[in-house]
N, C-alpha and C positions, 0 to 999 in steps of 0.2 A: 251562747249568741256570736255568730259568725262575724270577725273585722271585716272593715271594709276601708277604701282607700279616701278619703276627704282632701280638700284643696280650697283654699281659703285663699282670695286673691282681693286685695285693692288697688284701686286705679284713682288718681286723683289729675284730674285736667288742669294744664297749665294755666291758658285762657279762655275763654268762655267762647270765642269765636271758634274756637277747635269740636266745640259741641257736636257739632255735626256731622265732622268726619268721625267722631268717636262711636255717636250713634249709628253711622251708618255699619261700620265695623263689628260693633255690637248686633245689630242686627242680624247680619251674616253669621257672624261666631253662633248665634241661636240656631240659626239654619242649618247648620253643620253640627252641630251638639242634637235636635232631633234627629237624626239620621246615623249619629252613634253608637257601636255596640258598646256597652259592661257601664253609659251610665245610667248611672240609678236614679238620681236628683239631682236638680239645680235649681240653685235661689239665686235671684239677685237683688240689691236694695240700693237705696243709697241714704246717709241721713244731713251730712251735709250736699251743700248745691252742687260742686262737682265732685263731691266724693264718692265712687261706687263701688261696693261689694258683691263679691258672686263667693258660694257655697258650696260646691260639687261631691256628689259621692257616686265613686267608682268600684268596679267589682274587683278591682286590682290597678297596682300603680302602672302597669302594661299600659289597659286601657285608657288613664289618664295622658299619657305619654305620647300615645298610637294620636289621641284625640288634639293634641297641642299642637305636636310637630307637624301638622296635615294641614293644609289648607287656609279656611280665612282666619283659625285662629294662628296661624304661621305667620301669615298677611299682616295683622294687625301686630305682632310681635313684633315685627320686622318695621313697624312705624311709630309702636311705640313710646319711645324717647323723643319724639316731635312734640306729640302730644300730651304727655304729663307723665310719671311717675308710679309704677307699678311696684307691688311687692306682695309676693307670696309664699307661703307656707302648706308644707301637706303631710299627714300622717296617717295611720291607721289606729283604728279605735273599732269598738262593738258597737259605742252609743253615738246617736248624732251629737256634734257638740250644739251648745248655745253659741251664740253671738258675741259674749264678754268671753267666752274661753276662744275663739276663735281669733280674737282680737289680742291676748294675751298671746297665744303661740307666736302670731307674727311680732310683734316685739320683742319676744324674747328671744326670736331670732334676728333679726333687724338692729337688734341695740349696738352693736359694739361694728356696726359695718359704717364703712365712711363712704359716703356718694364719690361715685369716680364721675 
């Protein structure tokens, strides 16, 4: 089975009144993703009131970077620190990961990082 590039992100909104702006940017990013070459699948979910998760599967890292660094997603990244806290991790895998694996990879990557 061919390896694919997975990207997992968690975003926690700081204050409830930022939710509409977060939703607006999320909608614009979703529209962008539907027009993006190389995106194989995208899942979005939340478990806590203000914490959202995304898991995307890409044909390659280059496809993911082309999406991340353009248009609506780039605009969202530029204001994300005003809205809340984002963490992400990416890796190659031949198998789609379970949410628990995604969270474990994220915790491992960000374990020793100090908030700026």
